[in-house]
C-alpha angles and dihedrals in degrees: 000000000000117000116214130004122335112249141159111274108233141152132192099194114078146345124186120205132180094276107016147036120216119197121187089340094308129110106252096205101031099042117012103037109083093011107064128053115228089256093055090045092050088053090050090049092051101043109019089240134094113244125253114239091263092048092051092044094052095042088054091047095049093048091053091046095056106030098090134029107156132262097345123170089258092057091046090053091051096048092047091050092052089047089055090049114015090188094056100084091146093046090051090050091049091049090056096045092048086061093054108108143124094295100049103025105028143259099268091134092051089044091054093051089049095050091044090053093049093047089052091055089049089052087054091058104264123140115260098227093045091051097051093043089052095048092046088053092049091053092047094046092050089053094247134135122251105249112236095026131100131035133197094218114018109075141194086356137014102230092206092054093049093048092052091051090046095052093043087057095046092049094045095238096114101116137163094306093053087047090052092048089055092047090047088056091059091042093051090048091052095045094044092041093235141056114276123200114257100225125208092266095075098052091044091056094041096050092045092052092046089052090052096252113164105263091221089063098051091102092053091069095064091041093054093043096048091047086064092049094049090049088055091053089047092053088052092047089058090057101030108027115204101148096104088043088059090045093051092049091052091051093048092048091058119078117213109226100186126206097313093051096242 
């Protein structure tokens, strides 16, 4: 039984034949290999277009910015999985990726949705400062957290976020979404009654949107980047195993209370 509407099954990404591979209408071996960097190739895979120089530059920049952030729980999960099965590299990578969500990897996808919504209201003729202030108030009144703001480590500034904004300005790609991100920082400070750290997720979303990246794919960038970071930790785990040390520390940190709760 088919679920959903009947439709023709098609894909525009790739076909492999006996003597060739075609990707997005281009010859993989005769055209793409040796000419495109992986970053440019990733953009082609996602969009069907080759990136401009600015798109390639900032995609590279953002992947570097978000790939690694220390011994995060996602990394610990991956290392402990590899310790349990040293042959399961793919399983250990999957364990780490499965833990990548808004709490541990960032809210770039939510930031993108917020900025896109604000941008639409501006296109309808509303004032930018009024829009971001109203949106910040709506989030606060609903008891939510402002996506892209707050960080447990980086205070008072997230250096990655500031560097992205700095380079976007220097290279002339800071457009309406970067402008809205900056205005949102002021609005959030006003509504929350104190400055909140703009973390790396907000500039990632803003720059990608200003560079005409598909909004639906914003989350793909942190995921691809973090896969690289996790693989680095797994390579180190193979040479310098600490997975069981991490597991032991976790067990020691948790007190068993028993049936009576004491």
